[in-house]
C-alpha positions in Angstrom: 18.8 -5.5 16.5 18.3 -2.0 15.3 14.6 -1.2 14.8 13.4 0.6 11.7 12.0 4.0 12.4 8.3 4.6 11.7 7.0 8.1 11.0 3.3 8.3 10.0 3.8 11.6 8.1 5.8 12.9 5.2 9.6 13.2 5.3 9.8 16.6 3.6 6.9 18.4 2.0 7.9 20.9 -0.7 4.6 21.9 -2.2 1.0 21.0 -2.1 -0.8 22.6 -5.0 -4.4 22.6 -6.2 -6.1 23.5 -9.4 -9.5 23.1 -11.1 -10.6 23.3 -14.7 -14.1 23.1 -16.1 -15.3 22.5 -19.6 -19.0 23.5 -19.6 -19.6 22.4 -23.2 -18.6 18.8 -22.4 -19.7 19.0 -18.7 -16.3 17.9 -17.5 -14.6 19.0 -14.3 -11.0 18.2 -13.4 -9.4 18.8 -10.0 -5.6 18.7 -10.2 -3.4 18.3 -7.0 0.2 17.4 -6.4 2.6 16.8 -3.6 6.4 16.7 -3.5 8.7 14.7 -1.1 12.4 14.5 -0.7 14.1 11.1 -0.1 17.8 11.8 0.2 18.8 13.4 -3.2 15.6 12.1 -4.8 12.6 14.3 -5.4 9.3 12.3 -5.5 6.3 14.0 -7.1 2.8 12.6 -6.7 0.3 14.1 -9.2 -3.4 13.3 -9.3 -6.3 14.5 -11.5 -9.9 13.7 -10.4 -12.7 14.0 -12.9 -16.4 13.1 -13.2 -15.9 10.1 -15.5 -16.9 11.6 -18.8 -13.3 11.3 -20.0 -11.8 9.6 -16.9 -12.3 9.3 -13.1 -8.7 9.5 -12.0 -5.2 9.9 -13.3 -2.4 9.3 -10.8 1.3 9.4 -11.3 4.5 9.2 -9.2 7.7 10.6 -10.7 11.1 10.2 -9.1 13.8 12.6 -10.2 17.4 13.5 -9.3 18.8 16.8 -10.5 15.7 17.1 -12.8 16.5 13.7 -14.4 13.8 11.1 -14.2 15.0 8.0 -12.3 11.7 6.1 -12.3 7.9 6.6 -12.6 4.6 4.8 -12.4 1.0 5.7 -13.3 -2.5 4.5 -12.8 -6.0 5.3 -14.0 -8.1 3.7 -11.3 -11.9 3.5 -11.3 -13.9 4.4 -8.2 -14.9 0.8 -7.3 -14.1 -1.2 -4.3 -13.9 1.8 -1.9 -11.4 4.6 -2.2 -9.5 5.3 -5.4 -6.3 7.0 -6.2 -3.0 7.1 -4.4 -2.5 7.9 -0.7 -0.1 10.2 0.9 3.3 8.6 1.6 4.2 6.9 4.8 7.9 7.2 5.6 9.9 4.2 6.7 13.7 4.5 7.1 15.1 5.3 3.6 11.7 4.4 1.9 8.5 6.1 0.9 5.4 3.9 1.0 2.3 4.8 -1.0 -0.9 2.8 -1.5 -3.0 2.7 -4.6 -6.7 2.0 -4.4 -9.6 1.4 -6.7 -10.3 -1.2 -9.5 -10.5 -3.9 -6.9 -6.8 -4.0 -7.3 -4.9 -2.5 -4.4 -1.2 -1.9 -4.8 1.6 -0.9 -2.5 4.2 1.4 -4.0 7.6 1.3 -2.4 10.4 3.8 -3.3 13.9 3.2 -2.0 16.7 5.7 -1.4 18.1 5.1 -4.9 14.8 6.2 -6.4 13.7 2.7 -7.6 9.9 2.0 -7.6 8.6 -1.3 -6.5 4.9 -2.1 -7.3 3.4 -5.0 -5.4 -0.1 -6.2 -4.7 -1.4 -4.7 -1.5 -3.2 -1.6 -0.2 -3.1 -2.5 3.5 0.3 -2.8 5.1 1.8 -4.2 8.3 5.4 -3.8 9.4 7.6 -6.0 11.5 10.1 -3.5 13.0 12.5 -6.2 14.1 13.0 -7.9 10.8 12.1 -4.9 8.5 9.5 -7.0 6.7 6.5 -5.3 5.1 3.4 -7.5 4.8 1.0 -6.1 2.2 -2.6 -7.5 2.1 -4.3 -7.4 -1.3 -7.3 -5.1 -1.5 -9.3 -7.0 -4.1 -11.9 -9.7 -4.6 -9.1 -12.2 -4.1 -7.3 -13.0 -0.9 -3.6 -12.5 -1.7 -0.6 -10.9 0.0 3.0 -9.9 -0.6 6.0 -9.8 1.7 8.7 -7.2 1.0 12.1 -7.1 2.7 13.1 -3.5 3.3 16.7 -4.4 4.1 17.4 -6.0 0.7 14.7 -4.2 -1.3 13.3 -7.5 -2.5 10.0 -9.3 -2.8 10.2 -12.4 -0.7 6.8 -13.8 -1.5 3.7 -12.9 -3.4 0.4 -14.7 -3.8 -2.4 -13.1 -5.9 -4.8 -15.6 -4.6 -4.5 -18.5 -2.2 -6.1 -21.6 -3.8 -9.0 -23.2 -2.0 -9.2 -20.5 0.7 -12.3 -18.4 0.3 -11.6 -16.0 3.2 -10.3 -12.4 3.3 -7.2 -11.5 5.3 -7.8 -9.4 8.4 -4.5 -8.9 10.3 -0.9 -10.2 10.6 0.6 -11.5 13.8 4.0 -12.6 15.0 4.9 -15.1 17.8 8.5 -16.3 18.3 9.6 -15.4 14.8 6.6 -17.1 13.2 4.0 -15.2 11.3 0.3 -15.8 11.3 -2.7 -14.3 9.5 -6.3 -14.1 10.7 -8.8 -14.6 7.9 -12.6 -14.1 7.9 -15.2 -15.9 5.8 -17.3 -13.1 4.3 -20.4 -15.3 4.2 -20.4 -16.9 7.7 -18.2 -14.4 9.5 -16.1 -17.3 10.9 -12.5 -16.6 11.5 -9.5 -18.9 11.0 -5.8 -18.7 11.7 -3.1 -19.5 9.1 0.6 -19.7 9.5 3.2 -18.5 6.9 5.9 -21.1 6.2 8.6 -18.6 5.0 11.0 -21.2 3.8 8.6 -23.4 1.8 6.5 -20.5 0.7 3.3 -22.2 1.9 0.4 -21.0 4.0 -1.3 -23.6 6.2 -4.1 -23.6 8.7 -2.8 -23.3 12.3 -4.0 -25.0 15.5 -3.2 -21.9 17.5 -6.2 -20.6 19.3 -7.6 -17.1 19.2 -6.5 -16.7 22.8 -2.9 -16.9 21.5 -3.2 -14.9 18.3 -4.5 -11.6 19.6 -4.0 -7.8 19.7 -0.8 -8.2 21.8 1.1 -9.8 18.9 -0.5 -8.0 16.0 2.0 -6.3 13.7 1.7 -2.5 13.5 -0.5 -1.4 10.6 0.6 1.5 8.4 -2.4 3.8 8.3 -3.6 5.4 5.1 -5.6 8.5 4.6 -9.2 8.2 5.7 -10.6 9.1 2.3 -8.4 9.4 -0.8 -10.6 9.8 -4.0 -7.7 10.9 -6.3 -6.8 14.0 -4.4 -3.5 14.6 -2.7 -4.1 15.4 1.0 -2.5 18.2 2.9 
């Protein structure tokens, strides 16, 4: 089976611009940055404005165009809570750009395909199965959800904002013999548990696999995001 190519960098960088405006009367300061990518015939523009919270903290927008015609777009105004805030640089998967949005205790994974269509799913932390071309996106929030996206068919296979009666946060995704598992950690006790994805029934159930079986050797590759985002496009 052909494996999907993973490149932890941009596909094509056109510009990376920076600007700053200050309104001393209102004590506001705005830093504007933007970055452009090419994906086939599509131009993808990431624009971010960081401010000090008097008017806003962050305005972030992704615009997809072809021959100067807007194909799709999405925007966020995240608050700086829950860690980083704003939109990361893109990670390139074959024929896709993958961004992550942070802040608001509402992590998102933004997927743009070769036709310029934007998919917005819960997430923020992503793992890729290079054999099946499945993207597992863990929800950065006070909840414990996840989403699974099929990069071959450009479709959301499964999404759960919150798994009922499971009060643990997801830690990592693993694969053994075409079965998928997730390690979860209780934030109070630190105890870890192993759960299995039933892809057909769309259920997640606790597994009797031991930690000696579910380990770093079968962990799916994580798509790394920028160290710190804070509503500024990184070089």
